C-alpha positions as CSV (number, residue, x, y, z in Angstrom):
1,X,-10.1,4.4,20.4
2,X,-7.8,4.8,17.4
3,X,-8.2,2.4,14.4
4,X,-5.9,1.9,11.4
5,X,-7.0,0.0,8.4
6,X,-5.1,-0.6,5.1
7,X,-6.8,1.3,2.4
8,X,-6.3,-1.3,-0.4
9,X,-4.8,-4.7,0.2
10,X,-1.8,-4.4,-2.0
11,X,-1.2,-0.9,-0.9
12,X,0.9,0.1,2.1
13,X,-1.2,3.1,3.0
14,X,-3.4,3.1,6.2
15,X,-6.4,5.2,7.0
16,X,-6.6,6.3,10.7
17,X,-10.0,6.9,12.4
18,X,-11.0,7.6,15.9
19,X,-14.5,6.7,16.9
20,X,-15.6,6.4,13.2
21,X,-14.2,9.9,12.3
22,X,-11.4,10.1,9.7
23,X,-8.2,11.5,11.2
24,X,-5.4,11.0,8.6
25,X,-3.7,8.6,6.2
26,X,-0.2,7.2,6.7
27,X,1.9,5.6,3.9
28,X,4.2,2.8,4.7
29,X,6.2,3.2,1.5
30,X,8.8,0.5,0.6
31,X,12.4,1.4,1.5
32,X,11.3,4.6,2.8
33,X,13.0,6.3,5.7
34,X,10.2,8.8,6.4
35,X,6.5,9.3,5.9
36,X,4.4,12.4,6.2
37,X,0.9,12.8,7.6
38,X,-1.4,15.7,8.6
39,X,-3.3,15.6,11.9
40,X,-5.7,18.4,12.9
41,X,-4.1,20.7,10.3
42,X,-0.5,20.2,11.5
43,X,2.0,18.4,9.4
44,X,4.3,15.7,10.8
45,X,7.1,13.5,9.6
46,X,7.9,10.0,11.1
47,X,11.5,9.4,10.4
48,X,12.9,5.7,10.6
49,X,16.5,5.0,11.0
50,X,16.8,1.8,9.1
51,X,19.9,0.2,10.8
52,X,19.2,1.1,14.4
53,X,15.4,0.6,14.5
54,X,14.8,4.0,16.0
55,X,11.8,6.2,15.0
56,X,11.3,9.9,15.4
57,X,8.1,12.1,15.1
58,X,9.0,15.5,13.8
59,X,6.8,18.6,13.5
60,X,6.5,21.0,10.5
61,X,9.7,22.8,11.8
62,X,11.6,19.4,12.0
63,X,11.8,19.6,15.7
64,X,11.6,16.2,17.5
65,X,8.2,15.8,19.2
66,X,8.7,12.1,20.3
67,X,11.3,9.4,19.7
68,X,11.6,5.6,20.4
69,X,14.6,3.6,21.3
70,X,15.1,0.4,19.3
71,X,11.7,-1.2,18.8
72,X,11.5,-4.8,19.7
73,X,9.7,-7.0,22.2
74,X,9.9,-4.0,24.6
75,X,10.6,-0.4,23.7
76,X,10.3,3.2,25.1
77,X,8.9,6.3,23.6
78,X,10.3,9.5,24.9
79,X,8.0,12.5,24.6
80,X,7.9,15.9,26.4
81,X,7.9,15.3,30.2
82,X,7.6,11.5,30.1
83,X,8.9,8.1,28.9
84,X,6.1,5.6,28.0
85,X,7.1,1.9,27.9
86,X,5.5,-0.7,25.6
87,X,6.0,-4.5,25.8
88,X,4.9,-7.2,23.6
89,X,2.2,-9.3,25.2
90,X,1.1,-11.6,22.3
91,X,3.1,-13.7,19.9
92,X,4.4,-12.3,16.6
93,X,4.0,-8.7,17.7
94,X,0.1,-8.9,17.6
95,X,-0.3,-7.0,20.8
96,X,1.7,-4.4,22.8
97,X,0.8,-3.2,26.3
98,X,1.6,0.3,27.4
99,X,2.6,0.3,31.0
100,X,2.5,3.2,33.5
101,X,5.3,4.0,35.9
102,X,4.5,1.3,38.3
103,X,4.4,-1.3,35.6
104,X,0.7,-1.6,35.5
105,X,-1.0,-2.0,32.1
106,X,-2.3,1.4,30.9
107,X,-3.3,0.7,27.3
108,X,-2.9,-1.5,24.3
109,X,-2.1,-1.7,20.6
110,X,-3.4,-4.7,18.8
111,X,-3.0,-5.8,15.2
112,X,-6.0,-7.6,13.8
113,X,-8.0,-8.1,10.6
114,X,-7.5,-10.3,7.5
115,X,-3.8,-10.9,7.1
116,X,-3.2,-8.3,9.8
117,X,-4.3,-5.3,7.8
118,X,-5.8,-3.6,10.8
119,X,-4.8,-2.3,14.0
120,X,-6.3,-0.5,17.1
121,X,-4.9,1.6,19.9
122,X,-6.5,2.1,23.1
123,X,-4.0,4.4,24.9
124,X,-5.9,6.6,27.4
125,X,-3.6,9.2,29.0
126,X,-1.3,9.5,26.1
127,X,-1.8,13.1,25.0
128,X,-1.8,14.8,22.6
129,X,-3.5,12.5,20.1
130,X,-0.6,12.8,17.6
131,X,1.5,10.6,20.2
132,X,-1.2,7.8,19.9
133,X,-0.9,8.0,16.1
134,X,2.8,7.8,16.4
135,X,2.8,4.8,18.6
136,X,0.5,3.0,16.3
137,X,2.6,3.9,13.3
138,X,5.7,2.5,15.0
139,X,4.0,-0.9,15.5
140,X,2.9,-0.8,11.7
141,X,6.4,0.1,10.6
142,X,7.9,-2.6,12.8
143,X,5.6,-5.2,11.2
144,X,6.7,-4.1,7.7
145,X,10.3,-4.2,8.6
146,X,10.1,-7.8,10.1
147,X,8.1,-8.9,6.9
148,X,10.8,-7.4,4.6
149,X,13.6,-9.0,6.6
150,X,11.9,-12.4,6.4
151,X,11.5,-12.1,2.7
152,X,15.1,-11.4,2.3
153,X,16.1,-14.3,4.5
154,X,13.7,-16.7,2.5
155,X,15.2,-15.5,-0.8
156,X,18.8,-15.9,0.2
157,X,18.1,-19.4,1.8
158,X,16.3,-20.5,-1.5
159,X,19.5,-19.4,-3.4
160,X,17.9,-16.5,-5.2
């Protein structure tokens, strides 16, 4: 099982572990359209398209390894040879279920922890592991995007 935990509460950087072993760190920088991480000695970039809600996972040669459509209550991740579907199964994006081709649940991503600073992913069959990290990154990025949008709305409604 993959686990992500915010390193420091005001920080937007997450540490990813698998079964207690450190894997990588992932920064959710403000206003950033991309974030880099290293997994098993390979460098990757998660590129976010801010207006469309699309995400791409690029390798060191900037070739697309996986991509999502617009991430919302349900979304698809396209990777070599397959399309994986996720759908929201708990309020406020706290849980997403990965479904197999027949529509049966095949795994989950859950946000948890104090002020939702942690998340876990149990995505058996989604190989290689970088795809699991990417799926969890996408959920964390979506949460950050929704919080930023809410802050803008509250400021504009307050007349600020």
